[in-house]
C-alpha positions as CSV (number, residue, x, y, z in Angstrom):
1,M,-8.3,14.2,5.4
2,E,-10.6,11.3,5.9
3,E,-11.8,11.7,2.3
4,V,-8.2,11.5,1.0
5,V,-7.6,8.3,2.9
6,F,-11.0,6.9,1.9
7,K,-10.3,7.6,-1.8
8,A,-6.9,5.9,-1.5
9,L,-8.6,2.9,-0.1
10,L,-11.1,2.9,-3.0
11,F,-8.3,2.5,-5.6
12,N,-5.7,0.5,-3.7
13,T,-6.7,-2.9,-2.5
14,K,-3.6,-4.6,-1.0
15,F,-1.0,-3.3,1.5
16,T,1.6,-5.4,3.2
17,R,1.8,-3.1,6.2
18,I,-0.2,-0.1,7.4
19,E,3.0,2.0,7.2
20,N,3.2,1.2,3.5
21,F,-0.4,2.5,3.0
22,I,0.3,5.7,5.0
23,Q,3.4,6.4,2.9
24,D,1.5,5.7,-0.3
25,V,-1.2,8.3,0.7
26,I,1.6,10.8,1.5
27,D,3.4,10.1,-1.8
28,N,0.4,10.3,-4.0
29,N,-0.9,13.6,-2.6
30,N,1.9,16.0,-3.2
31,D,-0.5,18.9,-4.0
32,I,-1.6,19.1,-0.3
33,E,0.5,19.1,2.8
34,I,0.0,15.7,4.6
35,T,1.9,14.4,7.5
36,Y,2.3,10.8,8.8
37,E,0.2,11.8,11.9
38,D,-2.6,13.3,9.7
39,V,-3.0,10.0,7.8
40,K,-2.7,7.9,11.0
41,E,-5.4,10.0,12.7
42,S,-7.7,9.6,9.6
43,I,-7.2,5.9,9.6
44,L,-8.2,5.8,13.3
45,K,-11.4,7.8,12.5
46,L,-12.2,5.3,9.7
47,I,-11.8,2.5,12.2
48,L,-14.1,4.3,14.7
49,Y,-16.7,4.8,11.9
50,R,-16.3,1.0,11.2
51,F,-15.3,1.6,7.6
52,I,-12.2,-0.5,8.0
53,K,-10.4,-2.9,10.4
54,V,-6.6,-3.3,10.5
55,D,-5.5,-6.8,11.2
56,N,-1.9,-7.8,10.5
57,S,-2.4,-11.3,11.8
58,L,-4.7,-12.5,9.0
59,S,-2.4,-12.1,6.0
60,Q,0.7,-10.3,5.0
61,E,-1.1,-8.9,1.9
62,N,-4.5,-7.8,3.3
63,C,-4.1,-6.0,6.6
64,I,-6.8,-3.4,5.8
65,L,-10.2,-5.0,5.7
66,K,-13.2,-3.0,4.5
67,G,-16.5,-3.1,6.4
68,D,-20.1,-2.5,5.5
69,N,-19.9,1.2,6.3
70,F,-17.1,1.6,3.8
71,Y,-19.3,0.2,1.0
72,E,-22.2,2.3,2.1
73,A,-20.0,5.5,2.0
74,K,-18.8,4.4,-1.4
75,R,-22.4,4.2,-2.6
76,L,-23.2,7.6,-1.0
77,G,-20.2,9.3,-2.5
78,G,-17.7,9.5,0.4
79,V,-17.2,9.9,4.1
80,N,-18.8,13.3,4.4
81,S,-22.0,12.1,2.7
82,W,-22.1,9.1,5.0
83,L,-21.6,11.3,8.1
84,E,-24.4,13.7,6.9
85,K,-26.8,10.7,6.5
86,K,-25.9,9.3,10.0
87,R,-26.4,12.8,11.6
88,A,-29.8,13.2,9.9
89,I,-30.9,9.9,11.3
90,A,-29.8,10.7,14.8
C-alpha cells in the first residue's frame, strides 16, 4: 500500500487537505480494494520513513511536504527499493 501512496505523491503535487489526498488515492485505484484506514496507515509509515511531512499550517495548498528520503526512493524506484537499501546498510 505504501507504493500506491508513494506513486500518488509522485504524480500529484498539491492537496488542500490530507483528506482530499486520501480520497484521491482511493478514487484512482478502483482495481484494488483500498480503505481510508489503509491509506492513512501508509501515510503514517511514509512520515516515519521521513519521506513526507504533513503541515496544514504552512499553506492551504501544500500540506504534504516531500523530504530527502522521498527523492532518494524516487531515484531508487520506490519505497521497497529504498527499504531494501536501508536494510542492507544496517
